[in-house]
gemmi code that builds the backbone of each chain (N, CA, C; Angstrom):
import gemmi

chains = {
    "A": [
        ("ASP", (110.228, 120.304, 73.502), (110.712, 120.133, 74.702), (110.419, 118.720, 75.514)),
        ("THR", (111.409, 118.258, 75.974), (110.852, 117.235, 76.368), (111.541, 116.858, 77.884)),
        ("GLU", (111.285, 117.703, 78.546), (111.735, 118.099, 80.112), (110.770, 117.859, 81.280)),
        ("VAL", (111.879, 117.127, 82.202), (111.090, 116.670, 83.355), (112.180, 117.489, 84.282)),
        ("THR", (111.598, 118.316, 85.347), (112.357, 119.024, 86.320), (112.336, 118.440, 87.799)),
        ("GLN", (113.256, 117.985, 88.409), (113.397, 117.809, 89.800), (114.437, 118.641, 90.310)),
        ("THR", (113.582, 119.207, 91.319), (114.625, 119.726, 92.580), (114.072, 118.659, 94.055)),
        ("PRO", (114.996, 119.003, 95.171), (116.914, 119.673, 94.719), (117.419, 118.606, 93.930)),
        ("LYS", (118.476, 118.691, 93.229), (119.466, 117.969, 92.602), (119.860, 116.967, 93.933)),
        ("HIS", (120.350, 117.742, 94.993), (120.818, 116.712, 95.867), (120.287, 116.848, 97.515)),
        ("LEU", (119.794, 116.181, 98.426), (119.380, 116.013, 99.468), (120.125, 115.249, 100.960)),
        ("VAL", (120.477, 116.283, 101.775), (121.008, 115.181, 102.705), (119.912, 115.426, 103.977)),
        ("MET", (119.563, 114.178, 104.707), (118.811, 114.203, 105.542), (118.596, 113.665, 106.768)),
        ("GLY", (118.781, 114.014, 108.023), (118.482, 113.069, 109.284), (117.052, 111.919, 109.092)),
        ("MET", (117.180, 111.022, 109.879), (116.050, 109.950, 109.843), (115.294, 110.238, 110.717)),
        ("THR", (115.179, 111.392, 111.208), (113.859, 112.188, 111.968), (113.405, 113.443, 110.954)),
        ("ASN", (113.940, 113.732, 109.850), (113.357, 114.661, 109.215), (112.288, 114.573, 108.387)),
        ("LYS", (111.727, 115.495, 108.127), (110.628, 115.468, 106.844), (111.040, 116.550, 105.773)),
        ("LYS", (111.166, 115.595, 104.743), (111.373, 116.817, 103.728), (110.520, 116.138, 102.544)),
        ("SER", (111.014, 116.844, 100.952), (109.781, 116.403, 99.765), (110.773, 116.541, 98.501)),
        ("LEU", (110.476, 116.168, 97.531), (111.266, 115.745, 96.089), (110.204, 116.439, 95.604)),
        ("LYS", (110.613, 117.144, 94.555), (109.510, 117.982, 93.437), (109.903, 117.479, 92.388)),
        ("CYS", (108.803, 117.105, 91.323), (108.697, 117.357, 90.118), (107.950, 118.187, 89.270)),
        ("GLU", (108.248, 118.505, 87.705), (107.234, 119.512, 87.344), (107.581, 118.934, 85.748)),
        ("GLN", (106.330, 118.680, 84.993), (106.965, 118.631, 83.723), (105.341, 119.390, 82.937)),
        ("HIS", (105.602, 119.972, 81.876), (105.143, 121.220, 81.208), (104.732, 120.553, 79.906)),
        ("MET", (104.797, 118.925, 79.482), (104.420, 118.516, 78.154), (103.027, 118.088, 77.971)),
        ("GLY", (102.301, 118.500, 79.119), (100.854, 118.046, 78.978), (100.966, 115.988, 79.304)),
        ("HIS", (101.842, 115.679, 79.596), (101.877, 114.347, 80.142), (100.925, 114.165, 81.209)),
        ("ARG", (100.049, 113.051, 81.126), (99.234, 112.879, 82.151), (99.454, 111.613, 83.005)),
        ("ALA", (100.493, 111.200, 82.610), (101.115, 110.014, 83.137), (102.706, 110.419, 84.464)),
        ("MET", (102.696, 110.185, 85.374), (103.884, 110.898, 86.320), (104.456, 109.686, 86.884)),
        ("TYR", (105.511, 109.418, 87.257), (106.320, 108.371, 87.816), (106.998, 108.793, 89.017)),
        ("TRP", (107.403, 107.860, 90.422), (108.616, 107.988, 90.730), (109.230, 106.650, 90.709)),
        ("TYR", (110.801, 106.817, 90.768), (111.147, 105.507, 90.505), (112.631, 105.697, 91.411)),
        ("LYS", (112.990, 104.740, 92.021), (114.247, 104.729, 92.952), (114.971, 104.105, 92.380)),
        ("GLN", (116.794, 104.629, 92.373), (117.877, 103.574, 91.917), (118.999, 103.518, 92.694)),
        ("LYS", (119.141, 102.644, 92.899), (120.617, 102.421, 93.549), (121.662, 102.282, 92.834)),
        ("ALA", (122.989, 102.257, 93.154), (124.053, 102.101, 92.565), (124.292, 101.003, 91.566)),
        ("LYS", (124.659, 101.294, 90.772), (124.829, 100.161, 89.347), (123.699, 98.786, 89.337)),
        ("LYS", (122.469, 99.729, 89.343), (121.251, 99.285, 89.263), (120.433, 99.442, 88.292)),
        ("PRO", (119.294, 99.435, 87.909), (118.377, 100.005, 86.881), (117.396, 100.420, 87.583)),
        ("PRO", (116.626, 101.338, 87.474), (115.557, 102.069, 88.006), (114.564, 101.377, 88.763)),
        ("GLU", (113.714, 101.536, 89.830), (112.784, 100.673, 90.305), (111.409, 101.431, 90.297)),
        ("LEU", (110.419, 100.906, 89.728), (109.368, 101.727, 89.983), (108.672, 101.577, 91.320)),
        ("MET", (108.725, 102.812, 91.770), (107.527, 103.277, 93.036), (106.322, 103.512, 92.645)),
        ("PHE", (105.810, 104.353, 92.349), (104.643, 104.453, 91.909), (104.358, 105.363, 91.013)),
        ("VAL", (103.117, 105.181, 90.187), (102.542, 105.821, 88.977), (101.415, 106.565, 89.490)),
        ("TYR", (101.410, 107.455, 88.566), (100.089, 108.388, 88.522), (99.385, 108.793, 87.447)),
        ("SER", (98.552, 108.214, 87.056), (97.460, 108.731, 85.891), (96.140, 109.421, 85.772)),
        ("TYR", (96.101, 110.479, 85.445), (95.447, 111.156, 85.334), (95.090, 112.039, 87.065)),
        ("GLU", (96.551, 112.321, 87.583), (96.257, 112.465, 88.990), (95.778, 111.952, 89.804)),
        ("LYS", (95.412, 110.904, 89.423), (95.495, 109.773, 90.715), (96.479, 108.708, 90.955)),
        ("LEU", (96.649, 108.049, 91.591), (97.353, 107.214, 91.703), (97.126, 105.529, 91.454)),
        ("SER", (97.888, 105.091, 90.334), (97.356, 103.887, 89.659), (98.026, 103.107, 90.128)),
        ("ILE", (99.327, 102.997, 90.293), (100.107, 101.897, 90.865), (101.037, 102.522, 91.907)),
        ("ASN", (101.205, 101.441, 93.229), (101.997, 101.621, 94.342), (102.852, 100.333, 94.442)),
        ("GLU", (103.987, 100.279, 94.159), (104.959, 99.002, 93.944), (105.030, 98.236, 95.483)),
        ("SER", (104.274, 98.651, 96.566), (104.524, 97.987, 97.688), (105.419, 98.719, 98.695)),
        ("VAL", (105.677, 100.056, 98.214), (106.129, 101.167, 99.054), (106.058, 101.510, 100.411)),
        ("PRO", (106.880, 101.415, 101.388), (106.875, 101.879, 102.636), (105.950, 102.959, 102.626)),
        ("SER", (105.545, 103.231, 103.855), (104.484, 104.457, 103.812), (105.875, 105.474, 104.312)),
        ("ARG", (106.400, 105.604, 104.382), (107.550, 106.795, 104.814), (107.951, 107.316, 103.335)),
        ("PHE", (107.344, 106.821, 102.627), (107.613, 107.411, 101.500), (106.029, 107.839, 100.802)),
        ("SER", (105.515, 108.885, 100.783), (103.964, 109.077, 100.498), (104.112, 110.559, 99.065)),
        ("PRO", (103.601, 109.456, 98.357), (103.180, 110.568, 96.728), (102.177, 111.769, 96.998)),
        ("GLU", (102.193, 112.705, 96.332), (101.010, 113.318, 96.112), (101.171, 114.006, 94.606)),
        ("CYS", (100.097, 114.191, 94.136), (99.900, 114.879, 92.899), (99.125, 115.866, 92.801)),
        ("PRO", (99.438, 117.200, 93.062), (98.492, 118.208, 93.438), (98.053, 118.510, 91.802)),
        ("ASN", (98.368, 118.274, 90.532), (98.000, 118.939, 89.293), (98.564, 117.930, 88.416)),
        ("SER", (98.290, 118.377, 87.118), (98.630, 117.102, 86.338), (99.748, 117.872, 86.009)),
        ("SER", (100.565, 118.609, 86.667), (101.721, 119.382, 85.643), (103.100, 118.707, 87.149)),
        ("LEU", (102.495, 118.811, 88.058), (103.650, 118.481, 89.575), (102.972, 117.175, 90.255)),
        ("LEU", (104.818, 116.905, 90.494), (104.508, 115.581, 91.135), (105.497, 115.613, 92.650)),
        ("ASN", (104.659, 115.293, 93.622), (105.664, 115.310, 94.925), (105.850, 113.844, 95.486)),
        ("LEU", (107.279, 113.472, 96.064), (107.585, 112.728, 96.896), (107.678, 112.916, 98.257)),
        ("HIS", (106.784, 112.967, 99.500), (107.205, 113.164, 100.660), (107.798, 112.481, 101.254)),
        ("LEU", (108.934, 112.783, 102.310), (109.869, 111.797, 102.752), (109.650, 111.969, 104.356)),
        ("HIS", (109.318, 110.866, 105.343), (109.644, 111.500, 106.579), (109.970, 109.672, 107.115)),
        ("ALA", (110.876, 109.921, 108.613), (111.531, 109.048, 108.977), (112.244, 107.988, 108.488)),
        ("LEU", (113.010, 108.295, 107.264), (113.746, 107.207, 106.268), (115.073, 106.953, 107.244)),
        ("GLN", (115.293, 105.919, 106.704), (116.571, 104.832, 106.985), (117.681, 105.227, 105.722)),
        ("PRO", (118.862, 104.887, 106.457), (119.896, 104.998, 105.677), (119.900, 104.158, 104.106)),
        ("GLU", (119.638, 103.349, 104.274), (119.369, 102.237, 103.431), (118.431, 102.982, 102.285)),
        ("ASP", (117.489, 103.657, 102.950), (116.831, 104.759, 101.633), (117.506, 105.486, 100.587)),
        ("SER", (118.798, 105.836, 100.928), (119.824, 106.495, 100.329), (119.958, 105.891, 98.894)),
        ("ALA", (119.346, 107.084, 97.643), (119.412, 106.880, 96.498), (119.186, 107.571, 95.343)),
        ("LEU", (119.098, 107.419, 94.103), (118.853, 108.336, 93.193), (117.546, 108.214, 92.831)),
        ("TYR", (116.729, 109.196, 93.235), (115.149, 109.280, 93.055), (114.736, 109.981, 91.852)),
        ("LEU", (113.973, 109.040, 90.770), (113.925, 109.658, 89.516), (112.487, 110.146, 89.266)),
        ("CYS", (112.171, 111.000, 88.726), (110.730, 111.514, 88.386), (110.472, 111.169, 86.908)),
        ("ALA", (109.620, 110.830, 86.446), (109.575, 110.554, 85.182), (107.872, 111.058, 84.471)),
        ("SER", (107.734, 111.145, 83.348), (106.247, 111.425, 82.658), (106.277, 110.892, 81.134)),
        ("SER", (104.834, 110.598, 81.184), (104.754, 110.343, 79.553), (103.318, 110.571, 79.328)),
        ("GLN", (102.902, 110.294, 77.977), (101.409, 111.044, 77.727), (100.666, 110.354, 78.231)),
        ("VAL", (100.575, 109.168, 78.673), (99.157, 108.340, 79.510), (100.177, 107.090, 79.751)),
        ("ASP", (99.797, 106.296, 80.574), (100.427, 105.407, 81.420), (100.137, 103.879, 80.675)),
        ("ARG", (99.891, 104.222, 79.423), (99.958, 102.410, 78.785), (99.736, 102.768, 77.445)),
        ("GLY", (99.586, 102.175, 76.489), (99.538, 102.343, 75.270), (100.475, 102.095, 74.115)),
        ("TYR", (100.132, 101.725, 72.831), (101.245, 101.334, 71.976), (102.126, 102.692, 71.379)),
        ("GLY", (103.443, 102.319, 71.753), (104.321, 103.570, 71.495), (104.813, 104.514, 72.276)),
        ("ASN", (104.092, 104.109, 73.654), (104.350, 105.276, 75.012), (105.624, 105.507, 74.978)),
        ("THR", (106.344, 106.409, 75.499), (107.325, 106.781, 75.634), (107.887, 107.760, 77.117)),
        ("ILE", (108.588, 107.086, 78.070), (108.913, 107.698, 79.435), (110.099, 108.567, 79.335)),
        ("TYR", (109.882, 109.605, 79.750), (111.179, 110.772, 79.830), (111.422, 110.597, 81.319)),
        ("PHE", (112.759, 110.628, 81.633), (113.013, 111.005, 82.875), (113.596, 112.373, 83.087)),
        ("GLY", (113.233, 112.724, 84.870), (114.175, 114.029, 84.942), (115.455, 113.397, 85.274)),
        ("GLU", (116.409, 114.490, 85.740), (117.655, 114.387, 86.215), (118.122, 113.855, 87.080)),
        ("GLY", (116.963, 113.634, 88.038), (117.000, 112.677, 89.392), (117.300, 113.710, 90.582)),
        ("SER", (116.893, 113.240, 91.654), (117.447, 113.795, 92.937), (118.182, 113.189, 93.504)),
        ("TRP", (119.423, 113.000, 94.081), (120.147, 112.646, 95.247), (120.359, 112.191, 96.471)),
        ("LEU", (119.528, 111.443, 96.962), (119.282, 111.307, 98.426), (120.085, 111.086, 99.424)),
        ("THR", (120.406, 111.890, 100.349), (121.335, 110.843, 100.998), (120.860, 110.944, 103.123)),
        ("VAL", (120.704, 110.009, 103.119), (119.825, 109.831, 104.508), (120.984, 109.284, 105.894)),
        ("VAL", (121.098, 110.120, 106.824), (122.157, 110.226, 107.776), (121.574, 109.957, 109.297)),
    ],
    "B": [
        ("THR", (106.220, 87.545, 85.137), (106.695, 88.768, 84.925), (107.521, 88.623, 84.062)),
        ("GLN", (107.324, 89.913, 83.322), (108.419, 90.185, 82.056), (109.559, 90.280, 82.615)),
        ("LEU", (110.684, 89.532, 81.587), (112.057, 90.089, 82.249), (112.735, 90.700, 80.940)),
        ("LEU", (113.730, 91.200, 80.753), (114.406, 91.857, 79.870), (115.862, 91.583, 80.463)),
        ("GLU", (116.445, 90.573, 79.231), (117.911, 90.152, 79.228), (118.934, 91.335, 78.392)),
        ("GLN", (119.837, 91.865, 79.285), (120.876, 92.664, 78.824), (122.044, 92.352, 78.481)),
        ("SER", (122.795, 92.490, 77.344), (124.004, 91.850, 77.461), (124.706, 92.217, 76.580)),
        ("PRO", (126.320, 92.614, 76.664), (127.043, 92.440, 77.718), (126.402, 93.188, 79.116)),
        ("GLN", (126.915, 92.792, 80.160), (126.870, 93.751, 81.159), (128.015, 94.979, 81.456)),
        ("PHE", (129.272, 94.188, 80.890), (130.548, 95.517, 81.104), (130.793, 95.471, 79.621)),
        ("LEU", (131.404, 96.584, 79.024), (132.112, 96.414, 77.969), (133.306, 97.489, 77.867)),
        ("SER", (134.318, 96.808, 77.786), (135.719, 97.854, 77.550), (136.315, 97.991, 76.125)),
        ("ILE", (135.883, 99.074, 75.371), (136.865, 98.895, 74.113), (137.629, 100.133, 73.754)),
        ("GLN", (138.233, 99.908, 72.577), (139.294, 101.079, 72.052), (138.370, 102.185, 71.388)),
        ("GLU", (138.833, 103.727, 71.633), (138.083, 104.300, 70.366), (138.173, 103.860, 68.931)),
        ("GLY", (137.255, 103.988, 67.923), (137.157, 103.415, 66.770), (136.693, 102.028, 66.449)),
        ("GLU", (136.532, 101.453, 67.672), (135.900, 99.840, 67.469), (134.268, 100.100, 67.609)),
        ("ASN", (133.920, 99.055, 66.674), (132.283, 98.796, 66.659), (131.907, 98.166, 67.939)),
        ("LEU", (130.343, 98.096, 68.202), (130.265, 97.328, 69.537), (128.364, 97.136, 69.393)),
        ("THR", (128.165, 96.162, 69.964), (126.584, 95.921, 69.950), (126.086, 95.332, 71.224)),
        ("VAL", (124.944, 95.938, 71.510), (124.324, 95.537, 72.947), (123.265, 95.023, 72.686)),
        ("TYR", (122.728, 94.011, 73.202), (121.356, 93.077, 73.116), (120.815, 93.113, 74.034)),
        ("CYS", (118.950, 92.872, 73.855), (118.042, 93.215, 74.987), (117.230, 92.088, 74.424)),
        ("ASN", (117.205, 91.098, 75.177), (116.427, 89.552, 74.514), (114.943, 89.783, 75.953)),
        ("SER", (114.175, 88.961, 75.376), (112.775, 88.634, 76.612), (112.050, 87.617, 75.559)),
        ("SER", (111.565, 86.925, 76.173), (110.762, 86.029, 75.793), (108.860, 86.526, 75.744)),
        ("SER", (108.753, 87.999, 76.059), (107.933, 88.442, 76.354), (107.588, 89.521, 75.089)),
        ("VAL", (106.409, 89.488, 74.754), (105.869, 90.801, 73.769), (105.978, 92.058, 74.316)),
        ("PHE", (106.572, 93.078, 73.898), (107.038, 94.645, 74.170), (106.035, 95.351, 73.195)),
        ("SER", (105.185, 96.158, 73.388), (104.516, 96.995, 72.755), (105.069, 98.322, 72.365)),
        ("SER", (106.224, 98.616, 73.134), (107.472, 99.453, 72.492), (108.479, 99.161, 73.382)),
        ("LEU", (109.732, 99.693, 72.716), (110.888, 99.615, 73.370), (111.834, 100.645, 73.546)),
        ("GLN", (112.258, 101.101, 74.650), (113.476, 102.398, 74.730), (114.707, 102.194, 75.128)),
        ("TRP", (115.735, 102.883, 74.519), (117.046, 102.882, 74.872), (117.591, 103.825, 75.410)),
        ("TYR", (117.993, 104.001, 76.497), (118.196, 105.183, 77.297), (120.346, 105.373, 77.481)),
        ("ARG", (120.563, 106.187, 78.025), (121.810, 106.538, 78.217), (121.926, 107.256, 79.818)),
        ("GLN", (122.537, 106.686, 80.622), (122.766, 107.428, 81.863), (123.960, 107.847, 82.351)),
        ("GLU", (124.308, 109.180, 82.630), (125.680, 109.151, 83.406), (125.669, 109.243, 85.234)),
        ("PRO", (126.615, 108.891, 85.631), (126.568, 108.591, 86.949), (125.826, 109.891, 87.943)),
        ("GLY", (125.184, 109.504, 88.702), (124.396, 110.591, 89.578), (123.322, 111.591, 88.569)),
        ("GLU", (122.807, 110.829, 87.072), (122.430, 111.706, 86.518), (120.745, 111.081, 85.708)),
        ("GLY", (119.743, 111.304, 85.500), (118.764, 110.660, 84.999), (118.717, 109.959, 83.846)),
        ("PRO", (118.295, 108.921, 83.420), (118.501, 108.407, 81.994), (117.886, 109.078, 81.114)),
        ("VAL", (118.714, 109.361, 79.703), (118.435, 110.270, 78.716), (117.845, 109.179, 77.760)),
        ("LEU", (116.646, 109.885, 77.155), (116.124, 108.864, 76.085), (117.003, 109.020, 74.679)),
        ("LEU", (117.103, 107.674, 74.429), (118.265, 107.692, 73.080), (117.130, 107.657, 71.807)),
        ("VAL", (116.248, 106.605, 72.136), (115.374, 106.128, 71.094), (113.886, 105.307, 71.279)),
        ("THR", (113.305, 105.461, 70.576), (111.952, 104.421, 71.115), (111.689, 103.993, 69.659)),
        ("VAL", (111.572, 102.484, 69.760), (110.947, 101.712, 68.655), (110.025, 100.991, 68.885)),
        ("VAL", (108.856, 100.993, 67.706), (107.782, 100.537, 68.277), (107.140, 99.159, 67.259)),
        ("THR", (107.518, 99.553, 65.930), (107.381, 98.124, 64.930), (108.671, 97.231, 64.996)),
        ("GLY", (107.446, 96.139, 64.813), (108.549, 94.873, 64.670), (109.569, 95.093, 63.464)),
        ("GLY", (110.514, 94.667, 63.379), (111.338, 94.967, 62.237), (112.045, 96.466, 62.065)),
        ("GLU", (111.513, 97.005, 63.195), (112.170, 98.745, 62.623), (113.376, 98.888, 63.015)),
        ("VAL", (113.923, 99.560, 62.238), (115.554, 100.339, 62.332), (115.552, 101.750, 62.210)),
        ("LYS", (116.400, 102.283, 63.511), (115.855, 103.657, 63.609), (117.622, 103.956, 63.900)),
        ("LYS", (118.450, 104.990, 63.045), (119.781, 105.495, 63.058), (119.846, 107.029, 64.070)),
        ("LEU", (120.581, 106.664, 64.436), (121.041, 108.247, 65.253), (122.502, 108.165, 65.299)),
        ("LYS", (122.967, 109.006, 64.129), (124.533, 109.339, 64.132), (124.711, 107.891, 63.967)),
        ("ARG", (125.892, 107.581, 65.064), (126.781, 106.658, 65.002), (126.020, 105.225, 65.483)),
        ("LEU", (124.696, 105.581, 65.841), (124.398, 104.673, 66.730), (122.975, 103.961, 65.801)),
        ("THR", (122.989, 102.797, 65.946), (122.087, 101.975, 65.102), (121.217, 101.184, 65.965)),
        ("PHE", (119.587, 101.385, 66.088), (119.148, 100.871, 66.873), (117.718, 99.537, 66.003)),
        ("GLN", (117.483, 98.502, 66.501), (116.997, 97.473, 65.763), (115.611, 96.707, 66.357)),
        ("PHE", (114.673, 96.733, 66.471), (113.502, 96.199, 66.917), (113.186, 94.783, 66.292)),
        ("GLY", (113.035, 93.759, 67.176), (113.085, 92.544, 66.575), (111.645, 92.016, 65.838)),
        ("ASP", (111.618, 91.617, 64.859), (110.413, 91.069, 63.984), (109.097, 90.826, 64.778)),
        ("ALA", (109.668, 90.024, 65.988), (108.481, 89.599, 66.888), (107.994, 90.533, 67.980)),
        ("ARG", (108.995, 91.761, 68.312), (109.245, 92.626, 69.421), (109.268, 92.006, 70.735)),
        ("LYS", (110.037, 90.834, 70.710), (110.801, 90.479, 71.916), (112.257, 90.693, 72.017)),
        ("ASP", (112.836, 91.621, 71.188), (114.565, 91.668, 71.215), (114.566, 92.904, 70.091)),
        ("SER", (115.949, 93.674, 71.062), (116.116, 94.704, 70.560), (117.577, 94.938, 70.398)),
        ("SER", (118.239, 95.305, 69.513), (120.094, 95.705, 69.577), (120.187, 97.090, 69.445)),
        ("LEU", (121.596, 97.315, 70.116), (122.048, 98.795, 69.728), (123.104, 98.281, 69.544)),
        ("HIS", (123.614, 99.054, 67.999), (125.457, 99.191, 67.616), (125.875, 100.492, 67.190)),
        ("ILE", (126.878, 100.804, 67.738), (127.688, 102.022, 67.984), (128.578, 101.332, 66.832)),
        ("THR", (128.801, 102.318, 65.644), (130.009, 102.156, 64.963), (131.321, 103.352, 65.476)),
        ("ALA", (132.243, 103.145, 65.421), (133.404, 103.973, 65.527), (133.241, 104.350, 66.780)),
        ("ALA", (132.838, 103.993, 68.064), (132.899, 104.341, 69.441), (134.054, 105.825, 69.360)),
        ("GLN", (133.328, 106.479, 70.581), (134.021, 107.424, 71.099), (133.790, 107.411, 72.296)),
        ("THR", (135.279, 108.464, 73.006), (135.229, 108.038, 74.443), (134.028, 109.090, 75.064)),
        ("GLY", (132.972, 109.872, 74.121), (132.084, 110.358, 74.581), (131.007, 109.403, 74.906)),
        ("ASP", (131.007, 108.566, 74.197), (129.998, 107.208, 74.307), (130.334, 106.448, 75.635)),
        ("THR", (131.035, 106.822, 76.715), (131.072, 106.239, 77.785), (130.068, 106.475, 78.569)),
        ("GLY", (129.092, 105.342, 79.104), (128.293, 105.321, 80.154), (127.450, 104.488, 80.402)),
        ("LEU", (126.155, 104.395, 80.709), (125.371, 103.198, 81.289), (124.282, 103.287, 80.208)),
        ("TYR", (123.912, 102.141, 79.319), (123.019, 101.888, 78.156), (121.872, 101.044, 79.069)),
        ("LEU", (120.822, 101.475, 78.996), (119.490, 100.585, 79.669), (118.722, 100.836, 78.299)),
        ("CYS", (118.024, 99.303, 78.462), (117.088, 99.264, 77.457), (115.723, 98.951, 78.202)),
        ("ALA", (114.613, 99.473, 77.928), (113.686, 99.411, 78.611), (112.284, 98.998, 77.988)),
        ("GLY", (111.597, 97.854, 78.205), (110.641, 97.525, 77.576), (109.471, 97.981, 78.133)),
        ("ILE", (108.498, 98.856, 77.312), (106.889, 98.933, 78.064), (105.973, 97.759, 77.653)),
        ("ASP", (105.784, 96.702, 78.872), (104.911, 95.684, 78.285), (103.540, 95.604, 77.709)),
        ("GLY", (103.507, 94.356, 77.043), (101.959, 94.377, 76.162), (100.823, 94.683, 76.607)),
        ("GLY", (101.067, 94.565, 78.046), (99.733, 93.895, 78.849), (99.020, 95.398, 79.313)),
        ("SER", (98.235, 95.141, 80.239), (97.165, 96.504, 80.519), (98.107, 97.352, 81.528)),
        ("GLN", (98.850, 97.137, 82.216), (99.669, 97.999, 83.146), (100.854, 99.137, 82.239)),
        ("GLY", (101.387, 98.752, 81.398), (102.222, 99.815, 80.701), (103.663, 99.854, 81.176)),
        ("ASN", (103.626, 98.692, 82.398), (105.004, 99.278, 82.950), (106.280, 98.966, 82.154)),
        ("LEU", (107.103, 99.822, 82.770), (108.508, 99.857, 81.817), (109.377, 98.879, 82.542)),
        ("ILE", (110.015, 97.952, 81.928), (110.565, 96.904, 82.074), (112.088, 96.942, 81.932)),
        ("PHE", (112.873, 97.251, 82.626), (114.144, 97.822, 82.729), (115.069, 96.417, 82.879)),
        ("GLY", (116.025, 96.474, 81.314), (117.494, 95.685, 81.805), (118.296, 95.801, 82.606)),
        ("LYS", (119.303, 95.230, 82.874), (120.600, 95.602, 83.829), (121.180, 96.347, 83.263)),
        ("GLY", (121.093, 96.830, 82.400), (122.256, 97.524, 82.060), (123.361, 97.384, 81.360)),
        ("THR", (124.326, 98.032, 80.380), (125.209, 97.810, 80.110), (126.363, 99.152, 80.298)),
        ("LYS", (127.433, 98.735, 81.041), (128.385, 99.768, 81.250), (129.555, 99.866, 80.134)),
        ("LEU", (129.682, 100.719, 79.508), (130.073, 100.688, 78.527), (131.291, 101.812, 78.756)),
        ("SER", (132.949, 101.332, 78.304), (134.117, 102.130, 78.449), (134.742, 102.245, 77.275)),
        ("VAL", (134.778, 103.393, 76.629), (135.267, 103.557, 75.537), (136.916, 104.420, 75.896)),
        ("LYS", (137.892, 103.607, 75.791), (139.411, 104.435, 76.139), (139.947, 104.938, 74.804)),
        ("PRO", (140.431, 105.965, 75.028), (141.460, 106.961, 73.795), (142.586, 106.076, 73.562)),
    ],
}
model = gemmi.Model(1)
for chain_id, residues in chains.items():
    chain = gemmi.Chain(chain_id)
    for i, (resn, *xyz) in enumerate(residues, 1):
        res = gemmi.Residue()
        res.name, res.seqid = resn, gemmi.SeqId(i, " ")
        for name, pos in zip(("N", "CA", "C"), xyz):
            atom = gemmi.Atom()
            atom.name, atom.element = name, gemmi.Element(name[0])
            atom.pos, atom.b_iso = gemmi.Position(*pos), 0.0
            res.add_atom(atom)
        chain.add_residue(res)
    model.add_chain(chain)
structure = gemmi.Structure()
structure.add_model(model)
structure.setup_entities()
């Protein structure tokens, strides 16, 4: 089973709203990721969690706040977003965050629209 | 900064034709992955190649990893309309960070 589950599938939020994206995997993976993807572009890395600790933050604005409650769950808290933050947000996981042969598996994505 | 050059960016072919997509870099990757993505969906993993010179086959898809682990190709034989989609190559850098470096993608359209 190589499944990464994301909810919600679609989210529309106003610029003053607070919402969260959720991600879950039960593959025993110890690295989890958030990526952002705009139309016709490849995914861009936002955050990496390794063993439940934030290991990489790719200079993401503070209106995006990640959280890793346990090794299976990853959240992305959203607050005061801008319309240009509208994108497909992808969660991913891998056995570890580095190493020979490491493979990263993606969820189906959460399509976010900020109005 | 590692870069992964993917070509072609767009490809439109007739059903039954063969095609090859290339990913090239001047840097070494510890592994390279190929994904296929539909609009509004997440990338679906097709294959991971790890060993230099490795060839993997997935039905009509053949993946090669260069001997020096700097380049890779995806060859599709007798393309079908169901092969239509965005194909992404992504390499895990050989450094300590283990980041996934994406190519820009190849948008394939197979017409009946």
